[in-house]
C-alpha positions in Angstrom: 16.3 -15.1 60.2 12.3 -16.7 60.2 11.5 -13.1 62.4 13.2 -10.7 60.0 11.4 -12.3 56.7 8.1 -13.2 58.4 8.2 -8.8 59.1 9.7 -7.9 55.7 7.4 -9.7 53.4 3.9 -9.5 56.1 4.0 -5.9 56.4 4.8 -5.7 52.3 1.4 -8.0 52.3 -0.2 -5.5 54.3 1.2 -2.3 53.1 -0.1 -2.8 49.5 -3.2 -4.2 50.7 -3.5 -7.6 48.6 -4.5 -10.8 50.0 -2.8 -13.9 50.7 -4.8 -15.8 48.3 -3.7 -13.3 45.4 -0.3 -12.9 45.9 -0.3 -17.0 46.3 -2.0 -17.1 42.8 0.0 -14.8 41.4 3.2 -16.1 42.5 1.8 -19.5 41.6 2.3 -21.3 44.2 0.1 -22.5 46.8 -1.5 -20.3 49.5 0.1 -22.6 52.1 3.3 -22.1 50.9 2.7 -18.7 50.5 1.6 -19.2 54.4 5.0 -21.1 55.0 7.7 -18.1 53.8 5.3 -15.3 55.2 5.9 -16.8 58.8 9.9 -17.5 58.0 9.5 -21.3 57.8 10.5 -21.1 54.1 13.1 -19.6 51.7 11.2 -20.1 48.8 13.1 -20.7 45.2 14.7 -17.7 43.5 11.8 -17.4 40.9 9.1 -17.4 43.4 10.8 -14.9 45.4 11.3 -12.7 42.0 7.7 -13.2 41.4 6.6 -12.2 44.8 8.8 -9.1 44.7 7.3 -8.3 41.9 4.2 -8.4 42.7 4.7 -6.4 45.9 6.8 -3.8 43.7 9.5 -4.1 45.7 12.7 -5.7 45.1 14.1 -9.6 46.2 17.2 -8.0 48.3 14.8 -6.2 50.0 12.9 -8.2 51.1 15.5 -11.4 51.2 18.8 -9.7 51.8 19.6 -10.4 54.9 19.4 -13.8 54.1 22.8 -13.4 52.4 24.8 -11.8 55.4 
């Protein structure tokens, strides 16, 4: 679970060219909370997942859909 999530979210942040600090601020979460999400140690709440997906121009399903399997 963790490795897949880390790969997708971390890759999307890198591809976007955005800083994690910016993504965290825009998603209205702390930088440490985003770090936990990026490293697969925490699963975001649905509202936070939606905000992160929008910031990254992606979908919740694409970033976290594997958790439903």
